[in-house]
N, C-alpha and C positions, 0 to 999 in steps of 0.2 A: 397691688398689682402694677406691672410696669406697662409702659406704652406698647410693648410688643404684644403682651397678653391681650390689651384692649383691641390692637389690630386683628389678632386671630378671632377674638369674639365678634367682630365687625364682619370679618369673612366668613365666619358660620352664619351669622345672621343674614348676610346676604345671599349665601348658598340655599339656605332654607326659604328665603323669599323668592328666589328663582324657582325653586321647585314648586311652591305654591301657585306662582303665575302659570307655570307649565300645566299643573292640575286644573286651574281654573279656566285657563284659555287653550284648550287642546287644539291641535289641527283639524280635527273634525269635531263639530259642535255635538255634544251628546244629546241623547233623547231627554225629553221633559220627564221628570220623575213624577210618577202619580202617587206612589206611596208617601203620605204625609210624615210618617215617623222616619223613614229613610231620608227624606229631604231634610227634615229638621237635624237629623245625625250628621249629616254633610255640613250643614251650616254650623252646628256647635263645634265640630272638629275643626273647621276654618277658623272659627271664633277663636278657639284656645290656641291654636298655633301662631295666629297673628299677634294675640297677647303676648306670647313668649318672645316673638321677634321684637315687639315693642319694648319689652322690658330689657332685652339685650341692648337694642340700639340706644335706649334712653341712658343706660348705664355708660355705654361707649361715648356719647356725646357729652356727658357730664365729665369724663376724665380725659378725652383726647385733647391735645395740646395744640395740634397742627391746625391753623385756621382754615386752610382750604378743605382739608379732610372734614372739619366740623360743619362746613357748609353743605357739603355733600351728603353727611349723615343727617342734618337737619332736615333736608329735603326728602330723604328717605322716611325719617321719622313723622313728618307731617303726613305723608301718603299712607304710612302704616296706620296712623291715628284715624284717619279719614276711612280707611277700609274697615277698621274695627267699628266704628259708628254705624257705617252702612250694614254690616253683619249684624249687629245688635238690633238694628231697626227692622231687618227681615225677620229675625227670630221673634222679635215681639208681635209683628203682624202675622206671623204663622200660628203662634202659641197663644195670642191674646193675653199675654202676661208678660211682665217685666222681670219675673223671677223663674229661673230655669234650673232644672236639675240635670247636671251633666256629670254624674258619679261614673258611668260607664266610660265616658270619654277621658276622664282623668286616670281611671284604671288602665285604659288602653295605652296612654301617653305616659303613665307611671309618674303622674304629678301629684302635688298636694293641693287641698282645697285653697290654700293660701296663695298658690300660683295663679289662680283666677283673678285676684284682686289687681285693679289697675291703678298704680301709684300715680299720685300727681307729678308730672315731670317737674324736675328741679329748676330747669332753665325758665319755667314761668315766674319763678321768684327772682333768680340770679341775674337774668337779662333785664328786668324790670326794677333791679334794685336802685338804680340812679333816679328813675322816675318816682319810685315809692319814696325815696328819700328826699326828693325835692317837695314832694306833695306834704310830707310830714314837716319839713321846715317852714313851708307856707302856712300850714294850719298853725304851727306854733307861733309864727309872726301874727297872724290874724288874731289869735287869741290874746296875745300881749298887747296888740292895739286896742282890742276891745276893753282889757283891764284899764288901760291907760285912759281912754276916752270915757269910760263909765264914771260917773260922778254921782254920789248919792243926792238926788233931788229933794229939797225941803218938803215935807208933807203939808200940803195946803188945807187949811181947814175950810170945809165947805159950809156955806151958809145953809141953815136948815129952818124950815118955818115950824110953827108951833103944831100944825096938824101932822106933818111927817113924823115929828118925834113922838107924838101920841100914838101913831100907828106902829112904830118901832117897838115902843114900850108894850103895847098890847100884843104884839107877836110874840115877843120874848116872854111875857107873862103866861100866855096860853100854852106856850111850849113846856114852860115849867110845870104848868098844871097837868098837862097830858102825861109827861114823865112820871108825875107823881101818882096819877091814876094807874098808870101801868105798872108801877112798883107794887101798889097795894093790891092790885088783881093778882100778881105774881104770888105775893106772900099768902094771899087767900088759898090759891090753887095748892101751894106747898103745904099749907096746914090741913087742908082736907085730904090730901094724899097721905100725911103722915097719921091721920086719924084712921083711915082705911087700913093702913098697914100695921097699925099698932098691935093687932092681935097676932098677925102672923110675922113679928119681927125677927124670931129665930130662923125662920126659913128665908128670909132675904139676906140675913148675915151670911148664913152658910152658902147660899147661891153666889154672893159676892166673893167670898173666899174661894169657891171653886173656880169662879171665873179668872180670879187674879193668879191662882195656881196654874190654871191652863195656859194662860198667857206666858207666864214665867218659865214653865216647863218647856213649851215650844220654843222660845228665845234660846233657853240653855241647849236644847237638843240641837237646834239648828247651828249654834256656835260650836257645839263639840264635833257636828258631822263636817263642818268646814275645816275644822282642824286636823280631823281624821283624814279628809280627803287630800289635803295638802301635804300630810306627812306621807300618805300612800304615793302621792306623784313625786315627791322628792326621793323616796325609797326606789321608785322604779326608774329613776334617773330622767324623767321627763320634765321636771321643773327644778331649776337650781336652788340649793339651800340659800335662804336669805343672807345667813353669815359669809356666804362665798360670793355675794353679789357685789364684786368690786371690779371696776373697769381693768381689764388685763392690759398689761403694757402693750401687747399687740395691737388691742383695740385703740389705745391712745395714739400708737405710732401711725395706724392706718388713718385716723381722723386728721392727724397733723399732715399726712401726705396728701390727703384730699384738699385740704386748706391751701397747701403750696401748689398744688396742681391748679387750683382756681386762680391763684395769684399769677402763675405762668400763664395761664390761658389768656388773662388781660393784658399781660405784657406783650405776648406774642400778636394778639389782636391789634394792640396799638402799633406795634411795628409793621404789621402787614398793612395797615390802612396808611402809614407814612410812606412805605416803599411804593404802594399804589400811586399815591399823589406825587412821588419823585419820580416814577417812571413816566407817568402821563406828562409832567411838566418836561422831562427830557425829550420825550417824543416830540412835543410841540415846538420846543426850542431848536432841536437838531434836525429832525426829519420833517418838521411841519411844513417848511417851504417847499421841500422836494416832494412830499406827499401831495400837496395842493397843485403843484406843477405837473405832476404824473396825472392827477385826476382831469386837470383841464385839457391835457394832451389826449387823454382817452374820450372826453366829450367831443373834442375837436374831430378826432378820427372818426367817432360815431357819425357825426354831421356828414363827414366826407364820404364814408361808406353808404349812408342812406341816399345821398345825392347821386353816387354811382350806381345804386341799385334801382332807383325809382326815376331819377331825372330832376328832382326838385329837393330843396332843403326841407327837412320836415319841422314841424313846430316843437317847441320845447315842451316836455310833458308837464302837465299841470301839478299842482302841489297835491290835489286831491287824489291823482293817479299814483303818486309816489315821487314826483319830481325826477331828480337825477338818479335816484336809486333804481330806476327802471333802465337806465343807461348802462349801469354797472352790472345789471343782472346778466347772467350767463345764458345770453339768447343773440341770435344773429340779428343783423340789422333788418332783414326781410320779416322776421317774425315779430319784431317790435313794431315795424311799420304796419304790418297786417293788424295788429292789436290796436294800434291807435287809429287805423282807418275804420275798423269795425266799431269802436267807440264813437267816431265822428259820424258814422252812418246812423247810428242809434240815436245820437243828438240831433242830427238832420231830420230824421224820421219823426222826432217828436216836435221839433219847431214848427214845420208847416200846420201842424194840427192846430197849434195854438194861434198861428197867423190867421188860418181860415176861420177859427172861432171869433177872432178878433173882428175880422172883415164882417162875417154874418152879424155879429153883434152891432157893428156900425151901421149896416144896412138897415136893420131893424130900428136902431136909434134915429136914422134919417127918415124913415118912413113914419115913425111916430111924430117927429117934428113937423114933417109936412102936413099929416093929417090934423096937428094942433093949429099950423098956420093958416091952412085953407079956410076955415070958418071965419077968421078974422078978416081975411080978404073980401069975402062975399058981404 
């Protein structure tokens, strides 16, 4: 597909997304749905439609070359993924199950069951390819270092006392005797079983033959049924004949085009980042001095207007309040002065309380000190 086709697919997904937003957020809030089945049908319909939008956007994001478009599509894609997760969570809470039957929804939307599958986005791997490669390289280096540092240590002969050696020999001998007794018991049981079934030997042979025949016939029949089913599917045209399962030239060309598109994406992204750095540097070098001068003039003009409006120069806004960003806000000096005055009033109303508390604490402490000092004077 060409870039124009992917742009059209993006436009279709965006149009469908706007329709869904209109349905979910109408002008007048709808009445709560009391019927549980109807409510679940609505959730299932939204869930399936959002999955289709996700599949379209994921395909577009994987093949579009333009860096700025890919940024916008990525933001939309993340939002759609989040909405799909929310709808899935609501469906699980309402049905108390993670498995849902949506055959009627698929029939209404004329979709296949495969369209409900959520594919893993390709950018999960492609965008982390560098990180994964670095991790793999680091792991390889660590293993190489471990192989180099590892050296076979000579086996040390541990000194053993005579008592420990006797205990080890006894354990080994008792183990050997136990195995021997178990073997004798098993042989005796087999002999008893053989004597018991000696008279009915013909029946046991026949039952064994029937059992073998049953297993073999079941295996052969299952194999024949599988072959017949595959032949029927090939005859109906639902499965391709194995002798024709060879990659078509069109498939090879499509795969080559996708690989070429990924290479072009990396090149365009690299050029885009370089151009951003170049433009930023150019703005700082060429217009940086003029921009700083203009901002200083704006700050100076703001102070003059505030003095003309109130009669006094205002305090410079604190960094916590936003600093010079408040000055560049689209507000009149009077509005800014009113906001600053309100904040000062709040601060001043909080400060006396603290001072009064400190004074009261000081008085109490002095009273305690006097009480402690008086007995010493007497």
